[in-house]
C-alpha positions as CSV (number, residue, x, y, z in Angstrom):
1,M,98.1,98.3,125.0
2,A,98.7,100.0,121.6
3,K,101.8,97.7,121.2
4,Q,99.9,95.0,121.0
5,Y,97.4,95.9,118.4
6,V,100.6,97.1,116.2
7,E,102.1,93.5,116.8
8,L,98.9,91.8,115.7
9,G,98.5,93.9,112.8
10,T,102.1,93.3,111.9
11,L,101.4,89.5,112.3
12,I,98.2,89.3,110.3
13,L,99.6,91.5,107.4
14,A,102.7,88.9,107.2
15,L,100.2,86.0,107.1
16,V,98.1,87.5,104.6
17,A,101.3,88.3,102.5
18,L,102.7,84.8,103.2
19,W,99.2,83.4,101.7
20,L,99.3,85.3,98.7
21,L,103.0,84.6,98.1
22,F,102.5,81.0,98.6
23,G,99.3,81.3,96.0
24,F,101.5,82.9,93.1
25,I,104.6,80.3,93.8
26,Q,101.9,77.6,92.8
27,N,101.1,79.5,89.6
28,P,104.3,80.9,88.0
29,I,102.7,82.7,85.3
30,A,100.3,84.4,87.5
31,L,103.5,85.6,89.2
32,L,105.2,86.8,86.0
33,V,102.0,88.8,85.2
34,N,101.6,90.2,88.5
35,S,105.1,91.3,88.3
36,V,104.9,92.8,84.7
37,I,101.8,95.0,85.6
38,A,103.2,96.0,89.0
39,I,106.4,97.6,86.9
40,V,104.5,99.0,84.2
41,L,101.9,100.8,86.9
42,L,105.3,102.2,88.5
43,M,106.1,103.8,85.3
44,L,103.0,104.9,84.8
45,L,102.5,106.5,88.4
46,N,105.9,108.2,87.6
47,M,105.2,109.5,84.4
48,I,101.6,110.3,84.5
49,F,100.9,111.6,88.3
50,K,104.5,112.2,89.4
51,V,104.2,110.6,92.6
52,G,108.1,111.0,92.9
53,I,109.1,107.1,93.5
54,P,112.4,107.1,92.7
55,I,113.3,104.1,90.3
56,N,116.4,102.4,90.7
57,I,117.5,98.8,91.5
58,I,116.1,98.5,95.0
59,T,112.6,99.5,93.9
60,V,112.6,97.8,90.5
61,L,113.2,94.3,92.6
62,I,110.9,95.2,95.3
63,V,108.4,95.9,92.9
64,A,109.2,92.9,90.8
65,I,109.0,90.5,93.7
66,G,106.2,91.9,95.7
67,G,103.9,92.5,92.3
68,L,101.3,94.8,93.4
69,I,101.8,94.5,97.0
70,G,105.2,95.4,96.8
71,L,104.1,98.6,94.6
72,L,101.7,99.6,97.4
73,L,104.6,99.1,100.0
């Protein structure tokens, strides 16, 4: 029974992410601003709060492509 809830939650999360991605693709300036804000927040989180997120090429690409949602993941 719990497996069904996990699958349903994953499906809902994927649909929301797809909807947000589609919205950002329609407006490339919003995608650029979202990516820059997310990268700056990643740097600030590591410098000020010392959250321990490693800053490497993989992390930066995830945050740049995903924006604020990528930062949360």
